[in-house]
C-alpha positions as CSV (number, residue, x, y, z in Angstrom):
1,M,-143.4,-27.4,-172.7
2,P,-145.9,-26.9,-169.8
3,Q,-146.0,-29.4,-167.0
4,P,-148.4,-32.3,-167.7
5,F,-151.2,-33.0,-165.3
6,F,-151.0,-36.8,-165.7
7,S,-147.9,-38.9,-166.2
8,I,-148.9,-42.3,-167.6
9,V,-146.3,-45.0,-166.9
10,I,-146.6,-48.2,-169.0
11,P,-144.2,-51.1,-168.3
12,T,-143.8,-53.5,-171.2
13,L,-142.3,-56.8,-172.2
14,N,-143.0,-58.2,-175.6
15,E,-146.3,-56.3,-176.1
16,E,-146.1,-55.3,-179.8
17,K,-149.6,-56.8,-180.2
18,Y,-151.4,-54.8,-177.5
19,L,-149.4,-51.6,-176.7
20,P,-150.3,-49.8,-180.0
21,A,-154.0,-50.1,-179.2
22,L,-153.6,-48.4,-175.8
23,L,-151.4,-45.7,-177.3
24,R,-154.0,-45.1,-179.9
25,D,-156.6,-44.7,-177.2
26,L,-154.4,-42.2,-175.5
27,S,-153.9,-40.3,-178.7
28,K,-157.7,-39.8,-178.8
29,Q,-158.2,-38.5,-175.3
30,K,-160.2,-35.3,-174.8
31,E,-157.8,-34.4,-172.0
32,R,-154.5,-33.5,-173.7
33,N,-152.4,-32.4,-170.7
34,F,-150.5,-35.7,-170.2
35,E,-147.3,-37.4,-170.9
36,V,-146.6,-41.1,-171.5
37,I,-143.6,-42.8,-170.1
38,H,-143.1,-46.2,-171.7
39,V,-140.6,-48.4,-169.9
40,D,-139.5,-51.5,-171.8
41,G,-137.8,-54.6,-170.3
42,H,-135.7,-55.3,-173.4
43,S,-138.5,-56.9,-175.4
44,D,-137.6,-59.5,-178.0
45,D,-140.2,-58.2,-180.4
46,Q,-141.1,-54.8,-182.0
47,T,-142.6,-53.3,-178.8
48,L,-140.1,-50.4,-178.6
49,Q,-140.4,-49.6,-182.3
50,K,-144.2,-49.7,-182.2
51,A,-144.2,-47.2,-179.2
52,R,-141.8,-44.8,-180.9
53,E,-144.3,-44.5,-183.9
54,F,-146.6,-42.6,-181.5
55,S,-144.1,-40.1,-180.3
56,K,-145.1,-37.7,-183.1
57,I,-148.8,-37.6,-182.0
58,I,-148.5,-37.7,-178.2
59,S,-145.9,-36.7,-175.6
60,L,-144.2,-40.0,-175.3
61,K,-140.7,-41.1,-174.2
62,S,-139.5,-44.7,-174.1
63,L,-137.0,-45.9,-171.4
64,S,-135.2,-49.2,-171.2
65,S,-135.0,-51.1,-168.0
66,T,-131.9,-53.2,-167.4
67,K,-134.0,-55.8,-165.7
68,R,-137.3,-57.4,-166.7
69,N,-139.3,-56.7,-163.6
70,V,-142.6,-54.9,-163.6
71,S,-141.9,-53.1,-160.2
72,I,-138.5,-51.9,-161.4
73,Q,-140.0,-50.7,-164.6
74,R,-142.9,-48.8,-162.9
75,N,-140.5,-47.2,-160.4
76,L,-138.1,-46.2,-163.2
77,G,-141.0,-44.6,-165.1
78,A,-142.4,-42.8,-162.1
79,K,-139.0,-41.3,-161.3
80,A,-138.9,-39.8,-164.8
81,S,-142.4,-38.4,-164.5
82,Q,-143.1,-34.6,-164.6
83,G,-146.8,-34.4,-163.6
84,P,-148.4,-34.1,-160.2
85,W,-150.4,-37.3,-160.8
86,I,-148.9,-40.6,-162.0
87,I,-151.1,-43.3,-163.5
88,F,-149.7,-46.8,-163.9
89,M,-151.3,-48.7,-166.7
90,D,-150.8,-52.2,-168.2
91,A,-150.1,-52.4,-171.9
92,D,-153.2,-54.4,-172.7
93,N,-155.6,-51.9,-171.2
94,R,-158.1,-50.1,-173.3
95,I,-159.7,-46.7,-172.3
96,P,-162.5,-44.6,-173.7
97,S,-161.8,-41.1,-175.1
98,N,-163.2,-39.4,-172.0
99,F,-161.2,-41.5,-169.5
100,L,-158.5,-38.9,-168.5
101,S,-160.9,-36.0,-168.6
102,S,-163.4,-37.8,-166.4
103,L,-160.6,-38.8,-164.0
104,R,-159.4,-35.2,-163.8
105,Q,-163.0,-34.1,-162.9
106,Q,-163.2,-36.8,-160.2
107,L,-159.9,-35.6,-158.7
108,K,-161.1,-32.0,-158.7
109,E,-164.3,-33.0,-156.9
110,H,-162.4,-35.2,-154.4
111,P,-159.3,-33.3,-153.4
112,E,-158.8,-35.5,-150.3
113,I,-157.8,-38.5,-152.5
114,D,-154.1,-39.4,-152.8
115,L,-154.3,-42.6,-154.8
116,F,-156.9,-44.5,-156.6
117,T,-158.0,-47.2,-159.0
118,T,-161.1,-47.5,-161.1
119,W,-163.7,-50.1,-161.8
120,I,-163.3,-52.3,-164.8
121,D,-165.8,-52.0,-167.6
122,Q,-167.9,-55.1,-166.9
123,K,-170.4,-54.4,-169.7
124,K,-168.1,-54.4,-172.7
125,P,-167.3,-58.1,-173.1
126,K,-169.6,-60.0,-175.3
127,N,-169.1,-63.2,-173.4
128,P,-171.6,-63.4,-170.5
129,S,-169.1,-65.4,-168.4
130,H,-166.5,-62.7,-168.8
131,R,-169.0,-60.0,-167.7
132,I,-169.7,-62.0,-164.6
133,I,-166.0,-62.4,-163.8
134,L,-165.3,-58.7,-164.2
135,S,-168.3,-57.8,-162.1
136,I,-166.9,-60.1,-159.3
137,L,-163.5,-58.4,-159.6
138,N,-165.2,-55.0,-159.1
139,I,-167.2,-56.1,-156.2
140,G,-164.1,-57.7,-154.7
141,L,-162.2,-54.4,-154.8
142,D,-165.0,-52.7,-152.9
143,L,-165.3,-55.5,-150.4
144,Y,-161.6,-55.4,-149.6
145,Q,-161.9,-51.6,-149.1
146,N,-164.9,-52.1,-146.7
147,L,-162.8,-54.7,-144.8
148,N,-160.0,-52.1,-144.4
149,K,-157.8,-54.3,-146.6
150,P,-157.2,-52.0,-149.6
151,A,-156.1,-53.7,-152.8
152,S,-155.8,-52.8,-156.4
153,F,-155.0,-54.4,-159.8
154,G,-151.7,-53.2,-161.2
155,A,-153.5,-52.7,-164.5
156,L,-154.5,-49.3,-163.3
157,I,-153.2,-47.4,-160.2
158,G,-153.1,-43.6,-159.9
159,C,-151.3,-41.6,-157.2
160,R,-150.0,-38.2,-156.4
161,K,-146.3,-37.7,-157.0
162,Q,-145.7,-37.3,-153.3
163,V,-147.2,-40.7,-152.7
164,F,-144.6,-42.3,-154.9
165,S,-141.9,-40.2,-153.1
166,A,-143.0,-41.9,-149.9
167,V,-143.8,-45.4,-151.2
168,Q,-142.4,-47.3,-154.2
169,F,-143.3,-50.7,-155.7
170,D,-141.4,-53.4,-153.8
171,E,-139.0,-54.8,-156.4
172,K,-138.5,-58.0,-154.4
173,Q,-142.1,-59.0,-154.6
174,K,-142.8,-61.7,-157.2
175,V,-146.6,-61.1,-157.2
176,L,-149.2,-58.7,-155.7
177,E,-146.8,-55.9,-155.8
178,D,-149.7,-53.7,-156.8
179,S,-151.9,-54.3,-153.8
180,L,-148.9,-54.1,-151.5
181,F,-148.0,-50.7,-152.9
182,V,-151.6,-49.5,-152.1
183,K,-151.5,-51.2,-148.6
184,E,-148.2,-49.5,-147.7
185,A,-149.4,-46.1,-148.9
186,C,-152.5,-46.4,-146.8
187,K,-150.3,-47.3,-143.8
188,K,-148.5,-44.0,-144.2
189,G,-151.8,-42.1,-144.1
190,F,-152.6,-41.6,-147.7
191,Q,-156.2,-41.7,-148.8
192,F,-157.1,-44.5,-151.3
193,H,-160.3,-44.5,-153.3
194,I,-162.0,-46.7,-155.9
195,F,-163.8,-44.8,-158.6
196,H,-166.8,-46.5,-160.2
197,Q,-166.5,-44.1,-163.1
198,P,-164.7,-43.8,-165.5
199,T,-164.0,-47.5,-166.3
200,F,-161.3,-49.1,-168.3
201,S,-161.2,-52.4,-170.3
202,Y,-159.2,-55.1,-168.5
203,S,-157.7,-57.9,-170.5
204,L,-158.7,-61.5,-169.6
205,R,-156.0,-63.1,-171.7
206,R,-154.5,-64.9,-168.7
207,L,-157.9,-66.4,-168.0
208,Q,-158.2,-67.5,-171.6
209,K,-154.6,-68.8,-171.6
210,E,-154.7,-70.8,-168.4
211,G,-158.4,-71.6,-167.9
212,L,-160.8,-70.5,-165.1
213,L,-160.1,-73.3,-162.6
214,K,-156.3,-73.1,-162.6
215,L,-156.3,-69.3,-162.4
216,A,-159.0,-69.2,-159.7
217,L,-157.1,-71.5,-157.5
218,Q,-153.9,-69.4,-157.9
219,V,-155.8,-66.2,-157.1
220,L,-157.6,-67.7,-154.1
221,Q,-154.3,-68.8,-152.6
222,L,-152.7,-65.4,-153.2
223,Q,-155.6,-63.5,-151.7
224,Q,-155.7,-65.7,-148.6
225,M,-152.0,-64.9,-148.0
226,Y,-152.5,-61.2,-148.7
227,L,-155.4,-61.0,-146.2
228,R,-153.1,-62.7,-143.6
229,G,-150.4,-60.0,-144.2
230,K,-147.9,-62.3,-145.9
231,D,-145.4,-61.1,-148.5
232,F,-144.4,-62.7,-151.8
233,Q,-140.7,-62.4,-152.1
234,K,-139.8,-66.1,-152.1
235,I,-142.4,-67.9,-154.2
236,D,-144.4,-66.8,-157.3
237,H,-147.2,-69.3,-156.6
238,G,-147.5,-70.2,-160.3
239,Y,-148.3,-66.6,-161.3
240,F,-145.6,-65.4,-163.7
241,M,-144.8,-61.9,-165.0
242,N,-143.5,-63.0,-168.4
243,G,-144.9,-60.3,-170.5
244,G,-146.8,-60.7,-173.8
245,A,-144.7,-63.6,-175.0
246,Y,-146.2,-65.8,-172.4
247,Y,-149.6,-65.7,-174.1
248,Q,-148.1,-66.8,-177.4
249,Q,-146.7,-70.0,-175.9
250,K,-148.6,-73.2,-176.4
251,Q,-150.6,-74.4,-173.4
252,K,-150.4,-78.1,-172.9
253,K,-153.7,-78.4,-171.2
254,K,-156.5,-76.2,-170.1
255,I,-158.4,-77.2,-167.0
256,L,-161.5,-75.2,-167.8
257,S,-161.8,-72.6,-170.5
258,F,-164.2,-69.8,-171.3
């Protein structure tokens, strides 16, 4: 089997509802030179079985992590990757059929880039409030970059294999391990870029679960600490990485919902 150009690493925990949609999107990609490495954190649902159903139509292998930790799972998947480029994706992402082919073209045109993220598709949601929120997230990424405080959402981070050889996700961090990964890579001299195209669909299920005000306060506190150079090893600040099962739990009260 020829070496894949992209190695797509997807950590999961109880994502039987969302993972199949992303794998279906991957099966429809115009760019076919990729592998998928699915790393499951011992899900209680049918996530693993759902993933294996796609192994006949795309190059996919599923690994099991002994610990339920998104950084451990990403690192495990990246270590098993074969391609020169690794793309970390969240299980609830959605991507258009030209996503990987467009990314490959961008990387060809910008050979100086070592790691990247892309803008979120801010036009796709039907809810106007959601479109505004996604637009703010995109602008925020660019603003941080302009302030020389590079950051990224863990939902989509791409990097050369040699970047991961030099920097891995910090498995002790409870939150913002994604931005800290990018920050550390940039410290080591790797070039980070934010592509405005292609875009991917970013899930707002945490917003819908917790409500805008509660989530906004959490994010504001976390970002203030990030800008001040703090780490997040001791406290999760109310932001839990519980996988898909979290969104099926009943919420006692929403402060403000969209």
